[in-house]
MARBA-3410 file (N, C-alpha, C, O; in Angstrom, 1 decimal):
114
0.5,-2.4,-15.2,0.0,-2.5,-13.8,0.7,-3.7,-13.1,1.2,-4.6,-13.8 ~ 0.9,-3.6,-11.8,1.6,-4.7,-11.1,0.8,-6.0,-11.1,-0.5,-6.0,-11.2 ~ 1.5,-7.1,-11.1,0.9,-8.5,-11.1,0.3,-8.8,-9.7,-0.8,-9.3,-9.6 ~ 1.1,-8.6,-8.7,0.6,-9.0,-7.3,0.7,-7.8,-6.4,1.8,-7.1,-6.4 ~ -0.4,-7.5,-5.7,-0.5,-6.2,-5.0,-0.9,-6.5,-3.5,-1.7,-7.4,-3.3
-0.2,-5.9,-2.6,-0.6,-5.9,-1.2,-1.2,-4.5,-0.9,-0.6,-3.5,-1.1 ~ -2.4,-4.5,-0.3,-3.1,-3.3,0.2,-3.1,-3.4,1.7,-3.7,-4.4,2.2 ~ -2.6,-2.4,2.4,-2.7,-2.4,3.9,-3.6,-1.2,4.2,-3.2,-0.1,4.0 ~ -4.8,-1.5,4.7,-5.8,-0.5,4.9,-6.8,-1.0,5.9,-7.2,-2.2,5.9 ~ -7.1,-0.2,6.9,-7.9,-0.6,8.0,-9.4,-0.3,7.8,-10.2,-0.7,8.6
-9.7,0.5,6.7,-11.1,0.8,6.4,-11.6,-0.2,5.3,-11.1,-0.2,4.2 ~ -12.5,-1.0,5.7,-13.0,-2.1,4.8,-13.5,-1.6,3.4,-13.1,-2.1,2.4 ~ -14.2,-0.5,3.4,-14.8,0.0,2.2,-13.7,0.6,1.3,-13.7,0.3,0.1 ~ -12.7,1.3,1.9,-11.6,1.8,1.1,-10.8,0.7,0.5,-10.3,0.7,-0.6 ~ -10.5,-0.4,1.4,-9.8,-1.5,0.9,-10.4,-2.2,-0.2,-9.8,-2.6,-1.2
-11.8,-2.4,-0.2,-12.5,-3.1,-1.2,-12.4,-2.2,-2.5,-12.3,-2.8,-3.6 ~ -12.6,-0.9,-2.4,-12.5,-0.1,-3.6,-11.1,-0.2,-4.2,-11.0,-0.3,-5.4 ~ -10.1,-0.1,-3.4,-8.7,-0.2,-3.9,-8.5,-1.6,-4.6,-7.8,-1.7,-5.7 ~ -9.0,-2.6,-4.0,-8.9,-4.0,-4.6,-9.5,-4.0,-6.0,-8.9,-4.5,-6.9 ~ -10.7,-3.4,-6.1,-11.4,-3.4,-7.4,-10.6,-2.6,-8.4,-10.5,-3.0,-9.6
-10.0,-1.5,-8.0,-9.2,-0.6,-8.9,-8.0,-1.4,-9.4,-7.8,-1.4,-10.6 ~ -7.3,-2.0,-8.5,-6.1,-2.7,-8.9,-6.4,-3.9,-9.9,-5.7,-4.1,-10.9 ~ -7.5,-4.6,-9.6,-8.0,-5.6,-10.5,-8.3,-5.1,-11.9,-8.1,-5.7,-12.9 ~ -9.0,-3.9,-11.9,-9.4,-3.3,-13.2,-8.2,-2.9,-14.0,-8.3,-2.7,-15.2 ~ -7.1,-2.6,-13.3,-5.8,-2.2,-13.9,-5.0,-3.4,-14.4,-4.0,-3.3,-15.0
-5.5,-4.6,-14.1,-4.8,-5.9,-14.5,-4.1,-6.7,-13.5,-3.4,-7.6,-13.8 ~ -4.2,-6.3,-12.2,-3.5,-7.1,-11.2,-4.1,-8.5,-11.1,-5.4,-8.6,-11.1 ~ -3.3,-9.5,-11.1,-3.8,-10.9,-11.0,-4.0,-11.3,-9.6,-4.9,-12.2,-9.3 ~ -3.3,-10.7,-8.6,-3.5,-11.1,-7.2,-3.5,-9.8,-6.4,-2.6,-9.0,-6.4 ~ -4.6,-9.6,-5.6,-4.6,-8.5,-4.7,-5.0,-9.0,-3.3,-6.0,-9.7,-3.1
-4.1,-8.7,-2.3,-4.3,-9.2,-1.0,-4.4,-8.0,-0.1,-3.7,-7.0,-0.2 ~ -5.4,-8.0,0.8,-5.7,-6.9,1.8,-5.4,-7.4,3.2,-5.8,-8.4,3.6 ~ -4.7,-6.5,3.9,-4.5,-6.7,5.3,-4.7,-5.4,6.0,-4.5,-4.3,5.5 ~ -5.3,-5.5,7.3,-5.6,-4.3,8.0,-4.6,-4.0,9.1,-4.8,-3.0,9.8 ~ -3.6,-4.8,9.3,-2.7,-4.6,10.4,-1.2,-4.8,9.9,-1.0,-5.4,8.9
-0.3,-4.2,10.7,1.1,-4.4,10.4,1.5,-5.8,10.5,2.2,-6.4,9.7 ~ 1.0,-6.5,11.6,1.3,-7.9,11.8,0.9,-8.8,10.6,1.7,-9.6,10.1 ~ -0.3,-8.6,10.2,-0.9,-9.4,9.1,-0.1,-9.1,7.8,0.2,-10.1,7.1 ~ 0.2,-7.9,7.5,0.9,-7.5,6.3,2.3,-8.1,6.3,2.8,-8.7,5.3 ~ 3.0,-7.9,7.4,4.4,-8.4,7.5,4.4,-10.0,7.4,5.3,-10.5,6.7
3.5,-10.6,8.0,3.4,-12.1,7.9,3.2,-12.5,6.5,3.8,-13.4,6.0 ~ 2.3,-11.8,5.8,2.0,-12.1,4.3,3.3,-11.9,3.5,3.6,-12.8,2.7 ~ 4.0,-10.8,3.7,5.2,-10.5,3.0,6.3,-11.6,3.2,6.9,-12.0,2.2 ~ 6.4,-12.0,4.4,7.5,-13.0,4.8,7.1,-14.4,4.3,8.0,-15.2,4.0 ~ 5.8,-14.7,4.1,5.4,-16.1,3.7,5.4,-16.3,2.2,5.2,-17.4,1.8
5.5,-15.2,1.5,5.3,-15.3,0.0,6.5,-16.1,-0.6,7.7,-16.0,-0.2 ~ 6.2,-16.9,-1.6,7.2,-17.6,-2.4,7.9,-16.6,-3.4,9.1,-16.6,-3.7 ~ 7.0,-15.7,-4.0,7.5,-14.7,-5.0,7.3,-13.3,-4.4,6.3,-13.1,-3.6 ~ 8.2,-12.4,-4.7,8.0,-11.1,-4.2,6.8,-10.4,-4.7,6.4,-10.7,-5.9 ~ 6.2,-9.5,-4.0,5.1,-8.7,-4.5,5.6,-7.7,-5.6,6.8,-7.4,-5.7
4.7,-7.3,-6.4,5.0,-6.4,-7.5,4.8,-4.9,-7.0,5.5,-4.0,-7.4 ~ 3.9,-4.8,-6.0,3.6,-3.4,-5.5,2.8,-3.5,-4.2,2.1,-4.5,-4.0 ~ 2.8,-2.4,-3.4,2.0,-2.3,-2.2,1.5,-0.9,-2.1,2.2,0.1,-2.4 ~ 0.3,-0.8,-1.6,-0.3,0.5,-1.2,-0.6,0.5,0.2,-1.4,-0.3,0.7 ~ 0.0,1.4,1.0,0.0,1.3,2.4,-0.7,2.5,3.0,-0.3,3.7,2.8
-1.9,2.3,3.7,-2.5,3.4,4.4,-1.5,3.7,5.6,-1.1,2.8,6.3 ~ -1.2,5.0,5.8,-0.2,5.3,6.8,-0.8,5.1,8.2,-0.2,4.4,9.0 ~ -2.0,5.6,8.5,-2.6,5.5,9.8,-3.5,4.2,9.9,-4.6,4.2,9.2 ~ -3.1,3.3,10.7,-3.9,2.0,10.8,-4.5,2.0,12.2,-4.5,1.0,12.9 ~ -5.1,3.1,12.6,-5.7,3.2,14.0,-4.6,3.4,15.0,-4.1,4.5,15.2
-4.3,2.3,15.7,-3.3,2.4,16.8,-1.9,2.2,16.4,-1.0,2.2,17.2 ~ -1.7,2.1,15.1,-0.3,1.9,14.6,-0.2,2.5,13.2,-1.2,2.9,12.6 ~ 1.0,2.6,12.7,1.3,3.1,11.3,1.8,2.0,10.5,2.3,0.9,11.0 ~ 1.8,2.1,9.2,2.3,1.1,8.3,3.8,1.2,8.1,4.4,0.5,7.2 ~ 4.5,2.1,8.8,5.9,2.3,8.5,6.8,1.1,8.7,7.7,0.9,7.9
6.5,0.2,9.6,7.3,-1.1,9.7,7.2,-1.9,8.4,8.1,-2.5,7.9 ~ 6.0,-1.9,7.8,5.7,-2.7,6.5,6.5,-2.0,5.4,7.2,-2.6,4.6 ~ 6.5,-0.7,5.4,7.2,0.1,4.4,8.7,-0.2,4.4,9.4,-0.4,3.4 ~ 9.3,-0.2,5.6,10.7,-0.4,5.8,11.1,-1.8,5.3,12.1,-2.0,4.7 ~ 10.2,-2.8,5.6,10.5,-4.2,5.2,10.4,-4.3,3.6,11.3,-4.9,3.0
9.4,-3.7,3.1,9.3,-3.7,1.6,10.5,-3.0,0.9,10.9,-3.5,-0.1 ~ 10.9,-1.9,1.5,12.1,-1.3,1.0,13.3,-2.2,1.0,14.1,-2.3,0.0 ~ 13.5,-2.9,2.1,14.6,-3.9,2.2,14.5,-5.0,1.1,15.5,-5.4,0.6 ~ 13.3,-5.4,0.8,13.1,-6.4,-0.2,13.0,-5.9,-1.6,13.0,-6.7,-2.6 ~ 13.1,-4.6,-1.8,13.1,-4.0,-3.1,11.7,-4.0,-3.8,11.6,-3.9,-5.0
10.6,-4.0,-3.0,9.3,-4.0,-3.5,8.8,-2.5,-3.6,8.8,-1.8,-2.6 ~ 8.4,-2.1,-4.8,7.9,-0.7,-4.9,6.5,-0.5,-4.1,5.7,-1.5,-4.0 ~ 6.3,0.6,-3.5,5.1,0.9,-2.8,4.8,2.4,-2.8,5.7,3.2,-3.1 ~ 3.6,2.7,-2.4,3.2,4.1,-2.1,2.4,4.1,-0.9,1.8,3.1,-0.5 ~ 2.3,5.3,-0.3,1.4,5.5,0.9,0.1,6.1,0.5,0.0,6.7,-0.6
-0.9,5.9,1.3,-2.2,6.5,1.1,-2.5,7.2,2.5,-2.2,6.6,3.5 ~ -3.1,8.4,2.4,-3.4,9.1,3.7,-4.6,10.0,3.5,-4.8,10.6,2.4 ~ -5.4,10.0,4.5,-6.5,11.0,4.5,-6.1,12.3,5.2,-7.0,13.2,5.3 ~ -4.9,12.4,5.5,-4.4,13.6,6.2,-3.7,14.6,5.4,-3.1,15.6,5.8 ~ -3.6,14.3,4.1,-3.0,15.2,3.1,-1.6,15.5,3.3,-0.8,14.7,3.8
-1.2,16.8,3.1,0.2,17.2,3.1,0.7,17.3,4.5,1.9,17.4,4.7 ~ -0.1,17.2,5.5,0.3,17.3,6.9,0.9,16.0,7.4,1.4,15.9,8.6 ~ 1.0,15.0,6.6,1.5,13.7,7.0,3.1,13.7,7.1,3.8,14.2,6.2 ~ 3.5,13.3,8.3,5.0,13.3,8.5,5.5,11.9,8.3,5.1,10.9,9.0 ~ 6.5,11.7,7.4,7.1,10.5,7.2,8.5,10.4,7.9,9.1,11.4,8.0
8.9,9.2,8.3,10.2,9.0,8.8,11.3,9.5,7.7,11.0,9.4,6.5 ~ 12.4,9.9,8.2,13.4,10.4,7.2,13.7,9.4,6.1,13.9,9.8,5.0 ~ 13.8,8.1,6.4,14.2,7.1,5.4,13.1,6.8,4.4,13.3,6.0,3.5 ~ 11.9,7.4,4.6,10.8,7.2,3.7,10.3,8.5,3.1,9.2,8.5,2.5 ~ 11.1,9.5,3.2,10.7,10.8,2.7,10.4,10.8,1.2,9.7,11.7,0.7
11.1,9.9,0.4,11.0,9.9,-1.0,9.7,9.2,-1.5,9.5,9.1,-2.7 ~ 8.9,8.6,-0.7,7.8,7.7,-1.1,6.6,8.6,-1.4,6.3,9.5,-0.6 ~ 5.9,8.3,-2.5,4.8,9.1,-2.9,3.6,8.8,-1.9,3.4,7.7,-1.5 ~ 2.8,9.9,-1.7,1.6,9.7,-0.8,0.4,10.1,-1.7,0.3,11.2,-2.2 ~ -0.5,9.1,-1.8,-1.8,9.4,-2.5,-2.8,9.9,-1.4,-2.9,9.4,-0.3
-3.4,11.0,-1.7,-4.4,11.6,-0.8,-5.7,10.8,-1.0,-6.2,10.5,-2.1 ~ -6.4,10.5,0.1,-7.7,9.9,0.1,-8.7,11.0,0.0,-8.5,12.0,0.6 ~ -9.8,10.8,-0.7,-10.1,9.6,-1.4,-9.3,9.6,-2.8,-9.3,10.6,-3.4 ~ -8.8,8.4,-3.2,-8.1,8.3,-4.5,-9.0,7.6,-5.4,-10.0,6.9,-5.0 ~ -8.7,7.6,-6.7,-9.5,7.0,-7.7,-8.6,6.2,-8.6,-7.4,6.1,-8.4
-9.2,5.6,-9.6,-8.4,4.7,-10.6,-7.3,5.5,-11.2,-6.2,5.0,-11.4 ~ -7.6,6.7,-11.6,-6.6,7.6,-12.3,-5.4,7.8,-11.4,-4.2,7.8,-11.8 ~ -5.7,8.1,-10.1,-4.6,8.4,-9.2,-3.7,7.1,-9.0,-2.5,7.2,-9.0 ~ -4.3,6.0,-8.9,-3.6,4.7,-8.7,-2.8,4.4,-10.0,-1.7,4.0,-10.0 ~ -3.5,4.6,-11.2,-2.8,4.3,-12.5,-1.6,5.2,-12.6,-0.6,4.8,-13.3
-1.7,6.4,-12.1,-0.5,7.4,-12.2,0.7,6.9,-11.5,1.8,7.3,-11.8 ~ 0.6,5.9,-10.6,1.7,5.4,-9.9,2.6,4.5,-10.9,3.7,4.3,-10.6 ~ 2.0,4.1,-12.0,2.6,3.2,-12.9,2.9,3.8,-14.3,3.3,3.1,-15.2 ~ 2.5,5.1,-14.4,2.7,5.7,-15.7,4.0,6.2,-15.9,4.3,6.8,-16.9
END
C-alpha cells in the first residue's frame, strides 16, 4: 500500500471512509481535500512526492482533472472515483486512468495495488 495518500473528495462521509480504508491498508499519511485549489496547493507544498492519490471526478462545480494532470506531470500514480459509473467521460490524455465506481470498499482500493 502507498505510504502517503491524497484523497480529493467533496463528500465528507466518503472521504472519511476512504481515509480509514487507506490507513487500514498501511498508509502512514492520508490527506483529504475537497477542492482542486486545496489539492493542488497541497501537492505543490510537499517536500516529498505523494505515493498515490484517489480523485473524485465530480467535485460539485469543478472536476479533479487539473489535479490529475499535475499528478501525471509529477509521476504520482492515481485513480479516479466516480458515482456515475461507465458514463464518465475522461479527457483524452487521461483515458488510461482507472475509475473506481462508488461506492467502493477496501477490496476495490486494495486492487489498485495488487
